PAMARKOL-932482 format. One record per residue (C-alpha): residue in three letters; x, y, z. Coordinates in steps of 0.02 Angstrom, whole numbers, padded with zeros to 5 digits, always signed. Layout:
<nodes>
ALAXYZ/...
</nodes>
This chain:
<nodes>
MET+02685+01541-03310/SER+02743+01702-03394/GLU+02712+01745-03576/ARG+02899+01747-03606/ASN+02922+01570-03541/LEU+02774+01507-03642/TRP+02849+01576-03803/HIS+03015+01494-03759/ILE+02927+01327-03733/CYS+02831+01351-03895/PHE+02986+01386-03997/TRP+03095+01246-03931/THR+02958+01114-03933/GLY+02911+01173-04108/PHE+03091+01151-04163/ALA+03094+00979-04081/THR+02930+00936-04168/LEU+03007+00965-04339/ILE+03159+00859-04299/LEU+03058+00718-04221/GLY+02929+00722-04361/ALA+03063+00702-04493/SER+03143+00561-04391/VAL+02979+00465-04376/LEU+02949+00482-04563/LEU+03120+00406-04596/ILE+03075+00256-04489/LEU+02902+00224-04563/PRO+02893+00112-04718/LYS+02878+00177-04894/GLY+02811+00085-05044/ASP+02688+00078-05188/PHE+02558-00050-05138/ILE+02375-00079-05180/TYR+02297+00052-05065/PRO+02218+00208-05146/LYS+02361+00320-05202/GLY+02270+00476-05143/TYR+02325+00433-04966/GLY+02505+00468-05011/ASP+02615+00377-04886/PRO+02567+00202-04825/VAL+02551+00266-04646/ILE+02402+00376-04694/ALA+02318+00229-04780/PHE+02349+00126-04624/GLU+02279+00259-04508/PHE+02115+00269-04606/ALA+02099+00080-04626/GLN+01932+00011-04565/THR+01954-00173-04609/VAL+02092-00303-04597/ALA+02104-00303-04787/GLU+02139-00116-04788/VAL+02271-00136-04653/LYS+02357-00271-04756/ALA+02348-00163-04912/ALA+02431-00018-04820/ILE+02584-00122-04771/GLY+02590-00227-04929/HIS+02550-00387-04835/ASP+02614-00546-04919/LEU+02718-00444-05041/PRO+02907-00460-05034/GLY+02979-00376-04881/TRP+02813-00355-04791/GLU+02883-00417-04625/ASP+03016-00281-04630/ARG+02882-00152-04668/LEU+02777-00216-04524/SER+02926-00200-04407/ALA+02960-00024-04471/MET+02778+00024-04443/LYS+02791-00037-04263/ARG+02953+00058-04231/GLY+02883+00216-04310/THR+02724+00204-04207/ARG+02822+00186-04045/ALA+02933+00333-04091/ASP+02776+00433-04130/PHE+02735+00445-03944/VAL+02883+00562-03919/PHE+02830+00664-04071/ILE+02653+00678-04001/PHE+02719+00744-03836/ALA+02822+00875-03929/PHE+02686+00938-04046/GLY+02559+00935-03905/LEU+02668+01052-03801/PHE+02709+01158-03953/THR+02531+01191-04009/THR+02460+01207-03833/SER+02594+01329-03775/PHE+02567+01434-03931/PHE+02387+01468-03886/LEU+02422+01491-03701/ALA+02554+01620-03747/ALA+02430+01701-03867/PHE+02305+01713-03725/LYS+02437+01792-03612/GLN+02478+01916-03750/ASN+02304+01981-03789/GLY+02189+01907-03657/GLN+02060+01832-03775/HIS+01985+01675-03697/ILE+01955+01598-03870/PHE+02139+01547-03867/LYS+02107+01439-03714/VAL+01980+01347-03821/PHE+02109+01323-03959/ALA+02234+01261-03828/THR+02107+01133-03770/ILE+02079+01076-03949/ALA+02268+01056-03969/VAL+02273+00944-03815/LEU+02127+00840-03880/ALA+02215+00818-04048/ALA+02370+00754-03959/LEU+02270+00637-03847/SER+02177+00570-03999/ASP+02342+00538-04086/MET+02407+00446-03933/THR+02250+00338-03925/GLU+02269+00303-04110/ASP+02447+00243-04082/VAL+02395+00127-03941/LEU+02264+00049-04055/ALA+02388+00043-04199/LEU+02515-00056-04097/HIS+02377-00175-04045/ILE+02326-00199-04226/LEU+02504-00224-04286/GLN+02535-00362-04159/LYS+02411-00473-04250/VAL+02371-00407-04424/ASP+02245-00546-04457/VAL+02139-00497-04306/SER+02011-00357-04329/ALA+02007-00297-04147/GLY+02038-00109-04143/VAL+02031-00082-04331/ALA+01851-00022-04328/TRP+01892+00112-04197/MET+02060+00182-04248/HIS+02000+00289-04393/TYR+01884+00387-04278/PHE+02030+00447-04173/VAL+02128+00484-04332/LYS+01986+00596-04392/ILE+01976+00684-04224/LYS+02164+00712-04231/PHE+02166+00788-04405/PHE+02009+00891-04372/GLY+02091+00959-04215/LEU+02253+01000-04306/GLY+02155+01086-04444/VAL+02066+01193-04315/VAL+02234+01229-04233/GLY+02292+01300-04400/LEU+02137+01410-04411/GLY+02162+01468-04232/ALA+02343+01515-04268/ALA+02285+01608-04424/TYR+02156+01705-04322/PHE+02292+01758-04201/LEU+02426+01800-04328/ILE+02319+01893-04455/ARG+02264+02012-04316/GLN+02444+02063-04282/PRO+02493+02238-04343/ARG+02647+02192-04444/ARG+02628+02132-04624/LEU+02748+01988-04600/ARG+02640+01921-04459/LYS+02487+01933-04571/LEU+02581+01835-04704/GLU+02619+01701-04576/GLY+02435+01702-04533/LEU+02393+01673-04715/PHE+02507+01521-04719/ALA+02423+01454-04562/LEU+02252+01486-04638/VAL+02294+01393-04798/GLY+02369+01251-04695/GLY+02216+01236-04584/ILE+02095+01238-04730/MET+02201+01112-04825/THR+02202+00993-04677/LEU+02013+01003-04653/PHE+01983+00990-04841/ALA+02087+00830-04851/LEU+01982+00757-04711/LEU+01829+00761-04825/ARG+01904+00632-04943/PRO+02063+00561-04867/SER+02075+00419-04994/GLN+02092+00551-05131/MET+02176+00696-05041/GLY+02264+00615-04893/ALA+02432+00673-04959/LEU+02379+00852-04914/PHE+02377+00818-04727/ALA+02564+00833-04702/LEU+02579+00988-04812/GLY+02435+01077-04725/ILE+02499+01039-04551/ILE+02677+01091-04596/LEU+02616+01258-04665/SER+02521+01295-04505/TRP+02661+01239-04390/MET+02796+01335-04484/ALA+02694+01494-04465/MET+02673+01461-04280/LEU+02857+01420-04258/ALA+02911+01578-04351/TYR+02806+01689-04239/SER+02861+01601-04080/ALA+03042+01623-04133/THR+03024+01811-04154/GLN+02934+01826-03987/SER+03056+01714-03896/PHE+03214+01797-03960/LYS+03141+01971-03945/LYS+03106+01939-03762/GLN+03282+01873-03739/ASN+03357+02026-03821/LEU+03253+02146-03718/SER+03300+02052-03559/SER+03485+02056-03605/ARG+03480+02243-03639/SER+03393+02281-03475/LYS+03521+02179-03379/SER+03667+02264-03467/CYS+03593+02436-03429/ALA+03575+02387-03246/
</nodes>
């Protein structure tokens, strides 16, 4: 596949990722329950749960409206599969396009890490749906957090990989985008050290990295379109 097509895929799937991510967040339950507040949203507390008690705390089990929250968590988890497909394509195509652009094989490694992050997220969702079917049963709870950690570690490395690519670009604006990606990647990995205290940083770190990647893919995608249009008009 050509570099131009890869940047097109990256931009449009990145745009879809933002829309789908916001949609999933609207579906997932919100609330102030008894889980550690450092997690931020209940879904992060749920993802890092290692016991049935922690799962119940994340959804406010036995508190008023808990059945509605459980249903919302199930719907959000199912919708998340589409989001995973979008961000998997977005991040992977970014690094494949980066490889096409400068030929450094390190970007194939980053593309592989992006795929692994998406696959880990998908496995996490499969386990999550199994757990949510019977909240009182511990099957799957002990394993889910491992895939969550792999996912966030992979997404943190994706941010660092994007930073490495962008900071090496000649234009200052690209270097600024690289700085955003760098901060986002570090923030994501830093939050992974103590998710119960800094889990709220995951979303911010990932958004910073992805916005930098999306901005660069937009310039490359539309620049290619403009150049193609000009060449056709000249012909």
